[in-house]
LUMPAKE-122553 format. One line per 8 residues: their letters; for each residue x, y, z of N, C-alpha, C. Coordinates in pm, 1 decimal. Layout:
REM residues N
a> X/Y/Z/X/Y/Z/X/Y/Z | ...
***
This chain:
REM residues 107
mdgtisvt> -3319.1/5457.0/62.3/-3202.0/5428.5/107.6/-3171.1/5334.9/201.9 | -3099.9/5238.1/168.0/-3093.3/5130.6/282.7/-2967.1/5090.6/374.5 | -2908.3/5253.1/375.2/-2804.2/5255.8/490.0/-2651.7/5217.1/419.7 | -2639.6/5174.5/297.5/-2542.0/5109.9/235.8/-2451.5/5201.7/171.8 | -2306.2/5224.1/191.9/-2193.2/5276.4/151.7/-2117.3/5193.4/107.2 | -2015.1/5285.1/8.6/-1881.7/5211.3/-20.8/-1758.4/5253.0/53.3 | -1676.9/5158.3/89.6/-1567.2/5200.1/139.0/-1449.1/5177.4/56.7 | -1350.6/5222.0/-10.2/-1254.5/5200.0/-56.6/-1120.3/5229.7/-23.2
qttmpghm> -1034.9/5162.6/-13.5/-909.8/5172.8/53.7/-780.5/5179.3/-54.1 | -676.4/5250.2/-24.0/-547.3/5252.1/-114.2/-459.8/5310.3/-17.7 | -327.5/5260.5/-76.4/-205.9/5318.9/-0.2/-147.1/5410.3/-67.2 | -61.3/5493.7/1.5/9.7/5594.0/-70.4/169.5/5558.9/-26.8 | 266.9/5619.8/-118.5/405.9/5602.1/-63.9/445.9/5656.4/75.4 | 505.5/5595.3/160.8/535.0/5652.0/286.8/649.2/5772.0/290.5 | 704.8/5790.7/154.6/812.3/5903.6/157.2/751.8/6034.5/137.9 | 598.3/6030.9/90.6/529.3/6139.2/80.9/508.0/6214.5/205.0
ndaevgaw> 517.0/6341.0/222.5/490.3/6417.6/348.1/348.0/6429.4/376.6 | 293.8/6505.8/468.2/177.0/6532.5/532.8/99.6/6624.8/428.1 | 175.1/6713.6/362.6/118.8/6807.8/279.0/93.2/6745.8/143.6 | 187.1/6667.2/93.4/147.0/6599.9/-27.4/50.2/6502.7/-37.8 | 27.9/6424.2/92.6/-71.9/6342.4/112.8/-219.2/6416.5/109.6 | -190.4/6520.2/192.2/-311.7/6610.5/191.6/-337.5/6674.2/80.2 | -256.5/6725.1/-12.9/-299.8/6762.8/-154.4/-367.0/6657.5/-212.9 | -318.6/6568.2/-231.0/-376.6/6421.8/-314.0/-514.9/6410.3/-238.5
cyealsta> -547.5/6405.2/-112.4/-672.2/6422.2/-48.6/-784.4/6517.7/-86.8 | -730.5/6644.0/-96.0/-808.2/6742.3/-122.1/-833.6/6742.6/-270.0 | -755.3/6706.2/-351.7/-778.0/6691.9/-505.2/-901.2/6551.4/-522.8 | -864.6/6484.0/-439.2/-984.2/6367.0/-444.9/-1116.7/6422.2/-407.8 | -1124.6/6487.7/-284.5/-1250.3/6555.2/-258.5/-1311.9/6652.6/-338.4 | -1225.9/6725.8/-431.4/-1264.7/6823.8/-513.8/-1330.3/6733.3/-665.7 | -1340.7/6605.9/-658.3/-1416.1/6532.4/-781.6/-1558.1/6537.1/-745.5 | -1591.1/6531.1/-643.6/-1737.6/6537.0/-603.7/-1796.6/6361.8/-581.0
mvaclkvt> -1674.3/6303.0/-580.0/-1701.8/6150.3/-576.1/-1692.3/6087.1/-420.3 | -1637.9/6163.2/-337.2/-1563.4/6139.0/-263.7/-1624.3/6218.5/-109.9 | -1684.6/6146.3/-14.0/-1720.4/6223.4/93.6/-1631.9/6255.8/199.5 | -1566.5/6163.0/233.1/-1462.8/6155.5/360.7/-1353.8/6070.5/336.7 | -1235.4/6133.1/390.7/-1103.1/6037.1/376.7/-1044.7/6013.0/502.4 | -996.1/5901.5/550.5/-934.0/5885.7/661.6/-791.6/5837.5/639.3 | -711.4/5927.4/686.6/-563.2/5894.0/660.7/-494.1/5832.6/767.0 | -428.8/5730.8/783.1/-336.8/5676.7/885.0/-183.0/5611.9/816.9
rcrsvymw> -90.0/5625.8/904.8/30.7/5573.0/866.3/21.0/5419.9/904.4 | 95.0/5346.9/811.5/111.6/5183.3/858.1/249.9/5151.8/806.6 | 301.0/5029.9/851.2/400.1/4977.9/797.9/335.6/4849.9/715.2 | 388.2/4838.2/581.4/354.4/4736.7/501.9/477.0/4641.4/454.6 | 414.6/4506.8/457.2/541.8/4418.8/432.7/461.7/4308.9/328.9 | 550.5/4295.5/214.5/470.7/4249.3/96.6/598.6/4200.6/-16.2 | 558.1/4108.3/-90.9/644.3/4086.0/-200.4/650.6/4166.0/-319.7 | 757.0/4204.4/-373.9/755.9/4274.8/-501.3/886.9/4238.0/-571.4
deevkndh> 886.6/4199.4/-690.8/999.7/4151.7/-793.4/1079.1/4031.0/-689.1 | 997.7/3962.3/-630.8/1064.4/3831.4/-584.4/1152.9/3883.4/-450.4 | 1109.2/3982.0/-405.3/1215.1/4034.6/-273.3/1100.7/4044.3/-175.8 | 1114.4/4050.1/-38.7/1021.3/4099.0/72.3/1064.6/4236.3/68.6 | 954.2/4284.8/87.4/957.1/4480.8/115.7/886.3/4486.1/244.8 | 945.2/4592.2/323.6/903.5/4646.1/429.1/907.3/4801.0/453.8 | 800.1/4860.8/408.8/785.1/4995.8/402.8/676.2/5058.3/510.2 | 724.7/5199.8/514.8/617.9/5282.4/562.6/512.9/5336.1/444.7
ewviqikt> 381.6/5344.0/478.9/286.8/5364.8/388.2/188.2/5465.3/449.8 | 117.4/5543.0/367.5/-33.1/5590.7/425.0/-117.3/5514.9/347.7 | -236.1/5482.3/448.5/-341.6/5410.8/428.3/-456.4/5534.2/423.8 | -518.0/5528.1/305.2/-642.7/5613.3/285.3/-767.4/5553.1/241.9 | -848.4/5568.9/355.3/-986.1/5509.4/354.6/-1080.8/5611.0/296.8 | -1156.1/5567.1/227.1/-1225.1/5677.4/130.4/-1398.1/5643.4/132.3 | -1469.8/5732.8/195.0/-1607.4/5679.9/182.1/-1673.8/5747.2/90.0 | -1763.2/5680.5/19.4/-1847.7/5721.9/-99.8/-1972.3/5632.2/-126.0
slesrdal> -2053.5/5702.0/-217.0/-2194.5/5635.3/-223.5/-2157.8/5510.2/-323.7 | -2258.3/5432.5/-319.4/-2272.1/5318.8/-414.0/-2247.6/5367.4/-567.1 | -2315.4/5448.0/-567.7/-2336.5/5490.7/-747.6/-2188.5/5563.0/-757.1 | -2119.3/5631.1/-665.5/-1976.3/5683.5/-722.1/-1862.8/5597.6/-698.4 | -1880.3/5478.0/-676.4/-1767.6/5377.0/-655.6/-1692.5/5347.2/-769.5 | -1763.9/5351.9/-894.2/-1688.8/5288.7/-1003.7/-1601.9/5398.3/-1062.9 | -1663.5/5514.8/-1057.3/-1601.5/5646.3/-1112.2/-1465.7/5675.0/-1046.3 | -1492.1/5665.6/-891.9/-1370.2/5679.1/-795.4/-1276.4/5586.0/-829.6
vswltknh> -1272.2/5450.0/-826.6/-1212.5/5368.6/-868.1/-1119.0/5401.2/-1011.2 | -1199.4/5446.6/-1103.5/-1132.0/5485.2/-1236.9/-1060.5/5619.8/-1206.1 | -1073.1/5691.0/-1111.1/-1002.7/5808.6/-1083.2/-865.1/5783.1/-1017.1 | -892.3/5674.5/-914.1/-776.0/5631.9/-849.9/-670.0/5576.5/-942.7 | -702.1/5484.1/-1015.3/-624.2/5421.5/-1124.1/-554.8/5521.2/-1189.8 | -599.4/5644.2/-1244.9/-529.7/5735.8/-1314.8/-474.2/5835.0/-1226.9 | -485.5/5844.4/-1116.2/-420.9/5950.6/-1011.5/-332.5/5889.6/-923.5 | -290.0/5770.6/-935.0/-230.2/5701.6/-828.6/-62.8/5706.4/-856.6
pydvpeii> 29.1/5719.9/-766.9/154.8/5710.8/-781.9/223.9/5568.0/-806.0 | 158.5/5475.2/-771.1/202.9/5321.5/-778.0/165.0/5280.4/-913.9 | 258.8/5197.6/-949.4/232.1/5112.6/-1069.1/104.5/5024.8/-1035.8 | 117.2/4962.4/-945.7/28.8/4868.0/-899.4/-51.2/4911.8/-780.6 | -141.3/4998.2/-796.0/-193.3/5044.0/-672.8/-279.9/4962.3/-586.8 | -289.0/4952.0/-448.3/-402.6/4884.5/-362.0/-524.0/4972.3/-391.5 | -608.8/4900.9/-444.6/-733.7/4961.8/-468.1/-848.0/4843.6/-412.9 | -901.5/4846.3/-316.7/-994.9/4730.9/-226.9/-1108.6/4826.2/-201.1
swrahaep> -1227.0/4772.2/-236.1/-1345.3/4825.5/-202.4/-1440.5/4712.0/-126.6 | -1541.9/4773.2/-29.5/-1653.4/4687.9/15.4/-1753.4/4787.4/61.6 | -1872.6/4689.1/61.2/-1987.3/4779.9/117.1/-1995.3/4778.8/251.8 | -2031.7/4894.1/296.4/-2058.8/4870.3/460.0/-2197.4/4960.4/489.2 | -2267.0/4929.9/607.4/-2394.5/4965.9/664.8/-2335.2/5111.9/742.8 | -2414.6/5201.3/680.6/-2399.4/5341.5/772.2/-2542.6/5363.4/847.7 | -2531.8/5426.0/932.3/-2639.0/5511.8/1000.5/-2720.4/5593.5/939.0 | -2854.0/5606.5/920.1/-2883.2/5663.8/833.5/-2846.1/5826.9/811.5
nyqswihn> -2812.8/5890.7/911.5/-2770.9/6021.3/885.3/-2650.6/6020.1/818.4 | -2538.2/5936.0/844.6/-2424.2/5944.8/798.6/-2460.3/5880.3/648.6 | -2529.8/5788.8/610.1/-2528.9/5738.2/482.6/-2625.7/5884.6/387.8 | -2673.9/5935.2/440.6/-2747.8/6055.6/376.7/-2644.6/6152.7/348.7 | -2566.8/6178.3/446.2/-2470.1/6302.4/430.5/-2365.5/6247.6/306.9 | -2323.9/6122.5/326.8/-2238.5/6062.1/192.1/-2290.7/6081.6/64.1 | -2437.1/6041.8/65.9/-2533.0/6032.9/-26.5/-2518.2/6207.6/-95.5 | -2539.2/6290.0/-20.1/-2534.0/6425.8/-49.6/-2405.2/6475.4/-104.5
qte> -2305.9/6425.1/-53.0/-2163.9/6495.0/-76.9/-2148.3/6452.9/-229.9 | -2170.9/6356.3/-229.0/-2122.7/6267.7/-378.7/-2218.5/6269.3/-472.5 | -2329.8/6343.3/-481.0/-2407.5/6365.4/-606.4/-2380.8/6453.9/-686.3
***
């Protein structure tokens, strides 16, 4: 193992409360494709239907193994409340113990 993991990020609607976001995160964890999720609040400014929107959202940063990344993206696409969800991924270097833990959680 070279220490590489996958980090995938998505956003959820700001009108969802802590319990709803938490339930969605627990559902993601139950797939065995996810080792860890980091949840934060943000404000997003974007164009939608030719209008500028300015909304609160939840940012969900998901850590997984490289091997689980494609299956995770497929799950996100099917289980996301947005018509066009933000789903972006990148490779990240993790320290050996953390990378091993990620790998073990997503086998």
